[in-house]
N, C-alpha and C positions, 0 to 999 in steps of 0.2 A: 464171445465167439463173433467173428466178423464174417460177413457174407461178401462174396465176390460178385460184383454186378455181372449179370449175364449179358452177352452181346446179342442185340436184337438182329435177327436175320430175316430175309424174305426169299420167297421162291424166285427162281430165275425169270419166270413170266412176269412177276410183279416188277422186278428190277428192269426188265426190258421195256415194260410199259412206261416206267418212270424216266427211262433214258430216251424214249421215243424211237425205239428200234424194233425190228421184226425178230422175234425170238429165234425162229428157225434159221436165220442168217448169222446168228452169233456163233462164236467158236464153241466147240463141244465142251470144253472145260467150264465155260460160262453156263451152258444149258444144263449141265449135270450137277453143278454145285449149288451152294446157297450163297447169297450175297448179304454181307452185313451192312448196316447203315453207314459205317465208316468207309467200307469199300465203295458203296454207291456214291458217297460224297467225293471220294478220290476219283472215281470214274467221271463224275460230272465236272470236277475242277480241272483235271488234267487227263482228258480222254486218250486212251491208247490209239494207235494207228487203226486197228480194226473198227473201233467205234467211230472215229472220224470218217473213215471210208463208208461205213454203213449209213451214217447221217447224210453224207454227201451224195452217194450213188444209189443207196438202197440195196435190196428191196425194202420198201417202207411199209409199215403197218397201215391198215385202213384209216385210222384217224389222221395220220400224217398225209396220206394220199388225198383224203377229203379236204384237208386244210389247204394243201398245195393247189387243188383244183377249184377251191372256193365253193364247195358243196357240202352237204351233210353226209354222214355215213349211210343213212337210209337212201339218200340220193345216189350214192355209188351203187348200192344194191339194185335200185330201180334201173340204173343204167347198165346193169349186167357186170359190174366190176366187183368181183368177190375175192380176188386174190391180191396179194401184195404186189405192188408195182415198183419198178426201178425209176430213178429220176429221168432216165432216157424215155421210158414208156409214158411217164406223166407229161413230159415235154411234147412228145408226139401227139398225145391226146389233146393237149392245148392247141397245137398247130392244126389238127384235124377239125377241132371245134364241132363235134357231132351235135345233132339236134338235142339229144338227151342232156348233154352237158350245158348247153345254152339254157334249156328249160330249168334244170336244177339250179343253175347259178341265179336265174331270175327268182326262183322260189326262195332261195337262201337270202337274196337281197330283200325280198318282201318280209321274210321272217325277222331279219335284223331291223328293218324299218319299223315293224310292229312292236318289237321289243323296245326300241328306242322311244317310241310314242308312249308306251305304257310306263317306262321309267320316268319320262318327263312328267307325265300325269301324276305319278306317285310323288315325285320330288316337289311338284307344285302343291300338292295336298299337304305334304309334310311341312312346307314353308308357311302355310296359312296359319294364322293364330287360331287357337281352339275357340270353338263357338261358345258364346256365353249362354248359360242356361236361362230359359225364360222364367219369369217369376210366377 
């Protein structure tokens, strides 16, 4: 008896997250169906027009908005941004450069600096030869 391999599928929300798009902005057939791993790979390799347009113009999910603005997702919330934004809205925010955005960018820069310092410290410790035990 031979078994047929089952196709692994994922919910539309998972597929949208992996594609970096806002689920509610995707076509209805995408939102209502399931996506196989093969279909996901095909969408990533050769995105249809709707996917290219969403990636270019949005609306973008919060992780993408945060990355485009150079802040954390929590920083977006502290700044009052709770909804998906279009590329045009993101560009307008960058131009306006509100106080909360400057503050959150500075915070994010400090977080990155500290993470880099810790990594360098760990790398240096890993590079040291092991201490010899005392007799």
